[in-house]
C-alpha positions in Angstrom: -0.2 0.2 0.3 1.4 3.4 -1.4 2.4 6.1 1.5 0.4 8.3 0.1 -2.1 6.0 0.0 -2.4 5.9 3.4 -2.5 9.6 3.6 -4.8 9.9 2.4 -7.3 7.6 3.4 -6.0 9.0 6.9 -7.6 12.7 6.0 -10.7 10.9 4.7 -11.7 9.5 8.0 -10.4 12.6 9.7 -12.9 14.3 7.9 -16.2 12.1 8.2 -15.1 12.0 11.7 -15.2 16.0 12.3 -18.7 15.3 10.5 -19.6 12.6 13.0 -18.0 14.8 16.1 -20.6 17.9 14.9 -23.3 15.5 14.8 -21.8 14.4 18.5 -21.2 17.8 19.7 -24.7 18.9 18.7 -26.4 15.9 20.0 -24.6 16.3 23.3 -25.4 19.3 23.5 -29.1 19.7 23.0 -29.7 16.5 25.2 -27.1 18.3 27.8 -28.9 21.6 27.6 -32.4 21.1 27.5 -33.0 17.7 30.2 -32.1 17.6 33.5 -30.0 14.2 32.6 -26.5 13.5 34.3 -23.7 13.0 32.1 -23.8 9.2 31.1 -27.1 9.2 28.9 -26.3 12.7 26.8 -23.0 11.2 25.9 -24.4 7.6 25.5 -27.2 8.8 23.1 -25.4 10.9 21.3 -22.5 8.9 20.2 -24.8 6.1 19.6 -25.9 8.5 16.4 -22.3 9.4 15.6 -20.9 6.0 15.4 -23.8 5.3 13.0 -22.6 7.7 11.0 -19.6 7.2 10.8 -19.1 3.9 9.6 -21.3 4.1 6.9 -19.5 6.8 5.4 -16.5 5.5 6.3 -17.3 2.5 5.5 -17.7 3.2 2.2 -15.2 6.4 1.1 -12.1 5.6 3.2 -12.0 1.7 4.2 -14.0 2.0 0.0 -14.7 -2.5 1.7 -17.5 -4.5 -0.8 -16.8 -7.3 3.2 -19.7 -8.0 5.2 -21.1 -5.2 6.9 -22.8 -7.3 9.7 -19.6 -8.6 9.8 -18.1 -5.4 10.2 -20.3 -3.8 12.3 -20.3 -7.2 14.7 -16.6 -5.6 15.2 -17.4 -2.2 15.8 -20.0 -3.0 18.1 -17.4 -5.4 19.9 -15.0 -1.6 19.6 -17.7 -0.2 21.3 -18.5 -3.1 24.3 -15.3 -1.8 25.4 -14.9 1.8 24.5 -18.4 3.0 25.8 -18.5 1.5 29.5 -14.6 2.8 29.7 -15.4 6.3 28.3 -18.7 6.8 29.5 -17.9 5.7 33.2 -14.7 7.9 33.0 -16.5 10.7 31.4 -19.3 10.4 34.1 -16.7 10.7 36.9 -15.3 13.5 35.6 -17.9 15.4 34.6 -19.8 14.5 37.9 -17.4 14.0 40.7 -14.4 15.8 39.8 -16.9 18.6 38.3 -15.1 19.3 34.7 -16.4 20.5 32.4 -19.1 18.2 30.5 -17.3 19.9 27.1 -14.1 18.8 27.9 -14.7 15.6 28.3 -17.1 15.0 25.7 -14.8 16.2 23.9 -11.7 14.4 25.4 -13.5 11.4 24.3 -13.9 12.2 21.0 -10.5 12.1 21.0 -9.1 8.9 21.8 -12.4 7.7 20.1 -11.0 9.1 16.7 -7.2 7.7 17.2 -8.6 4.4 18.5 -11.0 3.4 16.1 -9.1 4.4 13.4 -6.6 2.1 14.4 -9.1 -0.6 15.1 -10.8 -0.1 11.3 -7.7 0.0 9.4 -6.0 -2.9 10.9 -8.9 -5.0 12.4 -12.0 -4.3 10.9 -11.7 -3.7 7.3 -8.1 -5.3 7.4 -8.5 -7.7 4.6 -10.9 -6.2 2.7 -9.7 -2.8 1.8 -10.5 -1.1 -1.9 -12.7 -3.8 -3.2 -16.0 -2.1 -3.2 -17.1 0.1 -6.7 -15.6 3.8 -5.4 -12.0 2.0 -5.4 -12.4 0.3 -8.7 -13.0 3.3 -10.1 
């Protein structure tokens, strides 16, 4: 795989992640400001919305995978089975117990999610199906 192609892949992932981040921040902000809920339900709902968006775009355009969608979704689900509880508990501890700013905590979670998910997607989820869909063949 060429270095240039990997840089472009990384930039695509960054751009789609920014769009997912906007969705996550908008959803989190609405829930945080318009409800009396604690940190964790606001964060969890916003995270799920952004993950669905990010997975769909990155599978098609970043990793250009024609691989089995349910398999890929299951692997991403497994990633989030670890990431979500850890980030939710840690985020809740930082925001609700240590009284850190909720938006700072959400931003830290988003940055760690970005790095870890890219590595997991690239090295595990789409490792054997990179550049196999119709977009890649153009």
